[in-house]
C-alpha positions as CSV (number, residue, x, y, z in Angstrom):
1,M,68.6,143.4,173.0
2,T,66.8,144.7,169.9
3,T,68.6,147.7,168.6
4,L,71.9,148.4,166.9
5,D,73.1,150.5,169.7
6,D,72.5,147.6,172.2
7,A,74.5,145.3,170.0
8,I,77.4,147.6,169.6
9,R,77.5,148.2,173.4
10,L,77.4,144.5,174.1
11,V,80.3,143.7,171.7
12,N,82.4,146.5,173.2
13,E,81.7,145.7,176.9
14,A,81.3,141.8,177.0
15,G,84.2,140.4,178.9
16,T,83.6,136.7,178.2
17,D,82.3,134.6,175.3
18,E,79.3,133.6,177.5
19,E,78.3,137.2,178.0
20,L,78.7,138.0,174.3
21,F,77.1,134.9,172.7
22,G,75.1,133.4,175.5
23,S,75.6,130.0,177.1
24,A,72.5,128.2,175.9
25,D,73.0,128.5,172.1
26,P,76.2,130.5,171.3
27,H,75.9,130.0,167.6
28,R,72.4,131.4,167.5
29,G,73.5,134.3,169.7
30,Y,76.4,135.0,167.2
31,L,74.0,135.0,164.2
32,R,71.6,137.3,165.9
33,L,74.3,139.8,166.7
34,A,75.8,139.5,163.2
35,A,72.4,140.3,161.6
36,L,72.0,143.4,163.8
37,L,75.6,144.7,163.2
38,H,76.0,143.9,159.5
39,P,77.3,147.2,157.9
40,D,74.9,146.8,154.9
41,R,72.0,147.2,157.2
42,A,73.2,150.2,159.2
43,A,72.2,153.8,158.5
44,P,75.0,156.0,157.1
45,A,75.5,157.7,160.4
46,A,76.0,154.4,162.2
47,K,77.9,152.5,159.5
48,A,81.4,153.1,160.9
49,A,80.5,152.0,164.4
50,A,78.6,149.0,163.1
51,T,81.5,148.0,160.9
52,D,84.0,148.1,163.8
53,A,81.6,146.1,166.0
54,F,80.9,143.6,163.3
55,V,84.7,143.0,162.7
56,M,85.2,142.6,166.5
57,L,82.3,140.2,166.7
58,T,83.6,138.1,163.9
59,N,87.1,137.9,165.4
60,R,85.7,137.0,168.8
61,W,83.7,134.2,167.3
62,R,86.6,132.8,165.3
63,A,88.8,133.0,168.4
64,R,86.1,131.4,170.6
65,G,87.5,128.4,172.5
66,T,91.1,129.4,171.7
67,V,94.0,130.2,174.1
68,A,96.4,133.1,173.7
69,F,100.1,132.5,173.5
70,G,101.6,135.9,173.2
71,R,100.2,137.3,169.9
72,Y,99.1,133.9,168.7
73,R,95.7,132.3,169.4
74,V,95.5,128.5,169.2
75,G,92.7,126.0,169.4
76,A,92.9,122.3,170.0
77,V,96.1,120.3,169.9
78,T,96.7,119.1,166.3
79,H,99.6,116.8,167.0
80,T,101.3,115.3,170.1
81,G,105.0,114.9,169.8
82,D,107.6,113.3,172.0
83,L,107.7,116.1,174.6
84,A,105.5,118.9,173.2
85,N,102.0,119.7,171.9
86,I,101.6,121.2,168.5
87,H,98.9,123.7,167.6
88,G,98.1,125.0,164.1
89,V,98.0,128.8,164.0
90,G,97.2,129.2,160.2
91,R,99.2,129.9,157.1
92,G,101.5,126.9,157.5
93,L,102.5,127.9,161.0
94,F,102.6,125.7,164.1
95,L,103.0,126.6,167.7
96,K,104.9,124.1,169.8
97,Q,105.0,124.1,173.6
98,P,106.5,121.5,175.9
99,R,104.0,119.7,178.1
100,R,106.5,120.0,181.0
101,P,108.4,123.2,181.9
102,A,111.4,120.9,182.6
103,N,111.8,120.5,178.9
104,N,112.2,124.2,178.2
105,D,115.9,123.6,177.6
106,L,115.1,121.2,174.8
107,M,112.9,123.8,173.1
108,E,115.8,126.3,173.3
109,R,118.0,123.7,171.7
110,E,115.6,123.5,168.8
111,A,115.5,127.3,168.4
112,T,119.3,127.5,168.5
113,A,119.7,124.8,165.9
114,L,117.1,126.1,163.5
115,R,118.5,129.6,163.8
116,R,122.0,128.4,163.0
117,I,120.9,126.4,160.0
118,A,118.8,129.4,158.6
119,E,121.7,131.8,159.0
120,T,124.4,129.6,157.5
121,G,122.7,127.0,155.3
122,D,122.2,127.0,151.6
123,P,118.9,128.7,150.8
124,R,118.0,126.0,148.2
125,Y,117.8,123.4,150.9
126,L,116.2,125.3,153.8
127,P,112.7,123.9,153.1
128,Y,114.1,120.5,154.3
129,V,113.9,121.8,157.9
130,P,111.2,123.8,159.7
131,R,111.6,127.6,159.6
132,L,111.9,129.2,163.1
133,V,109.3,132.0,163.0
134,D,109.3,133.0,166.6
135,T,110.4,131.8,170.0
136,F,109.4,133.2,173.4
137,R,108.5,132.4,177.0
138,H,104.9,132.1,177.9
139,R,103.5,132.1,181.4
140,D,100.4,130.0,182.0
141,P,97.9,132.3,183.7
142,R,96.2,129.2,185.3
143,N,99.2,127.9,187.3
144,G,102.0,130.4,186.7
145,Q,104.2,127.8,184.9
146,E,106.5,129.3,182.3
147,R,107.3,127.4,179.1
148,R,109.5,128.1,176.1
149,V,107.3,128.2,172.9
150,N,108.6,127.9,169.4
151,V,106.5,128.9,166.3
152,L,107.6,126.9,163.3
153,G,106.7,127.2,159.6
154,T,106.6,124.4,157.1
155,V,104.6,123.1,154.2
156,P,101.2,121.6,154.9
157,H,99.9,118.1,154.4
158,L,102.9,116.2,155.8
159,M,102.9,112.7,157.2
160,S,105.6,110.9,159.1
161,V,107.6,107.9,158.0
162,A,106.3,106.2,161.1
163,E,102.8,106.6,159.8
164,V,103.8,105.1,156.4
165,I,105.4,102.1,158.3
166,R,102.1,101.6,160.1
167,M,100.2,101.8,156.9
168,R,102.5,99.5,155.0
169,P,103.8,97.0,157.7
170,A,105.2,94.7,155.1
171,G,107.4,97.5,153.7
172,L,107.5,100.2,151.1
173,D,108.8,99.6,147.6
174,P,112.5,100.6,147.7
175,R,112.0,102.8,144.6
176,D,109.6,104.9,146.7
177,A,111.8,104.8,149.8
178,A,114.8,105.9,147.6
179,W,113.6,109.5,147.2
180,I,112.9,109.8,150.9
181,W,116.4,108.6,151.8
182,R,118.0,110.9,149.2
183,R,116.1,114.0,150.5
184,L,116.8,113.0,154.1
185,L,120.5,113.0,153.3
186,V,120.1,116.5,151.8
187,A,118.5,117.7,155.1
188,L,121.4,116.2,157.1
189,G,124.0,117.6,154.7
190,L,122.5,121.0,155.2
191,A,122.5,120.7,159.0
192,H,126.0,119.2,159.3
193,R,127.6,122.0,157.2
194,A,126.0,124.4,159.7
195,G,127.6,122.5,162.6
196,V,124.3,121.0,163.8
197,V,123.7,117.3,164.5
198,H,120.0,116.4,164.8
199,G,120.4,113.7,167.3
200,A,117.1,111.9,166.8
201,V,116.6,110.9,163.1
202,L,113.7,108.6,163.7
203,P,110.6,107.7,161.7
204,E,108.4,110.0,163.8
205,H,110.6,113.0,162.9
206,I,110.9,112.4,159.1
207,L,107.9,114.0,157.5
208,I,107.1,113.5,153.8
209,E,104.8,115.2,151.3
210,T,103.8,112.4,148.9
211,T,102.6,114.5,145.9
212,D,105.7,116.6,145.3
213,H,108.1,114.3,147.1
214,G,109.0,116.7,149.8
215,V,110.9,115.8,153.0
216,V,111.1,117.8,156.2
217,L,113.2,116.7,159.2
218,V,111.5,118.0,162.3
219,D,112.0,118.0,166.1
220,W,115.4,119.5,166.6
221,C,115.0,119.5,170.4
222,Y,117.7,116.8,170.8
223,S,120.2,118.6,168.6
224,V,123.8,119.4,169.4
225,V,125.7,122.4,167.9
226,D,129.4,122.3,167.1
227,G,129.9,119.0,168.9
228,L,130.0,120.7,172.3
229,D,127.5,118.5,174.1
230,H,125.9,115.1,174.2
231,V,122.4,114.3,173.0
232,P,120.3,115.3,176.1
233,A,117.6,112.6,175.9
234,T,116.3,109.7,173.9
235,V,112.8,109.3,172.5
236,P,110.7,106.6,174.5
237,G,110.3,103.4,172.5
238,Y,113.3,104.0,170.3
239,A,116.2,103.1,172.7
240,D,117.5,100.4,170.3
241,W,117.6,102.8,167.4
242,Y,120.3,104.9,168.8
243,P,124.0,104.3,168.1
244,P,126.4,103.6,171.0
245,E,127.7,107.1,171.5
246,I,124.2,108.4,172.4
247,H,123.9,105.9,175.3
248,K,127.4,106.6,176.4
249,R,126.6,110.3,176.5
250,Q,129.5,111.1,174.2
251,P,129.3,114.0,171.7
252,P,127.6,112.9,168.5
253,G,128.8,113.6,165.0
254,P,127.4,113.6,161.5
255,G,127.8,109.8,161.5
256,T,125.3,109.6,164.4
257,D,122.5,111.1,162.2
258,I,123.6,109.1,159.2
259,A,123.3,105.8,161.1
260,M,119.9,106.6,162.4
261,A,118.7,107.7,159.0
262,A,119.8,104.4,157.5
263,R,118.0,102.4,160.3
264,S,114.9,104.4,159.6
265,M,115.0,103.7,155.8
266,I,115.5,100.0,156.2
267,A,112.6,99.9,158.6
268,L,110.5,101.8,156.0
269,M,111.4,99.2,153.2
270,G,110.8,96.3,155.5
271,G,110.9,93.0,153.7
272,Y,111.3,94.6,150.4
273,A,114.8,96.0,151.1
274,P,117.2,94.4,148.6
275,A,120.5,93.0,150.0
276,A,122.5,95.7,148.4
277,L,120.6,98.5,150.2
278,V,120.7,96.5,153.5
279,A,124.5,96.2,153.1
280,F,124.7,100.0,152.4
281,A,122.7,100.7,155.5
282,D,124.9,98.4,157.6
283,G,127.9,100.3,156.4
284,C,126.3,103.5,157.7
285,S,125.5,101.9,161.1
286,L,128.8,100.5,162.3
287,P,129.4,100.6,166.0
288,S,132.4,102.9,165.8
289,T,131.9,106.5,164.8
290,R,135.3,106.4,163.1
291,S,134.2,103.6,160.8
292,R,130.9,105.3,159.7
293,P,130.4,107.7,156.8
294,D,130.4,111.3,158.1
295,D,129.7,113.3,155.0
296,A,126.0,113.2,154.0
297,W,126.7,114.8,150.6
298,A,129.3,112.3,149.6
299,L,127.1,109.5,150.9
300,L,124.2,110.8,148.7
301,A,126.4,110.4,145.6
302,E,127.3,106.9,146.7
303,L,123.6,106.1,147.2
304,D,122.7,107.5,143.8
305,D,125.3,105.2,142.2
306,L,123.9,102.2,144.0
307,L,120.3,103.1,143.1
308,E,121.2,103.5,139.4
309,R,122.8,100.1,139.4
310,L,119.8,98.6,141.0
311,Y,116.9,100.4,139.2
312,G,118.4,102.3,136.3
313,V,118.1,106.0,135.6
314,R,116.2,107.9,138.2
315,K,112.6,108.9,137.3
316,F,109.6,110.3,139.2
317,R,107.3,107.7,140.8
318,P,104.0,108.8,142.2
319,L,103.6,107.6,145.8
320,N,100.0,106.6,146.4
321,L,99.2,105.5,149.9
């Protein structure tokens, strides 16, 4: 292949990446084609065709090694969750697909919960939960299995509270944990007012952005809307973190999420948690749902009062991990 016409024909007719770029040295094959097709090198009469082929070539190279999910192309798995694999698809979007088709119903729960929150929640607080961008069924051409796929949007550069616990096994300064707890209650208040209970407020699902002190509560696959159901499953390794109503398969309430949030925050602070905050968390985690707080907004005000008594007027603290 030595001419522009040959290169244009190859780009238009190649069915596989191997045919287009070659199998021995694909990168060298791409560079050779790009040099032949570059619009700046084409004669005026061939410039339009060369430009179209050059764009097609570039897109094929960028998509090399990716898999199509509807109109989205994804590469390697960027994160492995409890039941799903997460793929980055650019611009702060993430494609989430269950590893087993049997968990399609859990993906549908997530889509239902996030749609409800987006439709009825206060816009000021919507960044505290992922944004549902798309949801659809995808049939795997290799085996015919059909999976429910959710495409979610959120801010980049997040890390989980579970990661922070692993990084700081002795515990995090309570003054740093305080803003995480406060914002987590905002996320819960937003959801509860929309009639949604998260059902799995665990360290793995609480994501933080350390620079701007952002919190995003993710993985709404275990959620319950309007108290009409029980939490469908528990996350492996966290059985002891769930309040009694989950194991009894009873409908959860706002107090279910509040109890799990408190447990997660005490685990985050570890040995640095002061007695007053431990007592506060214990009050959020009583065995009876009737005895627990069930209003995240009211609880936030109580937490603020306690934090002011412990540490004075609230001020910004950079979190350096």
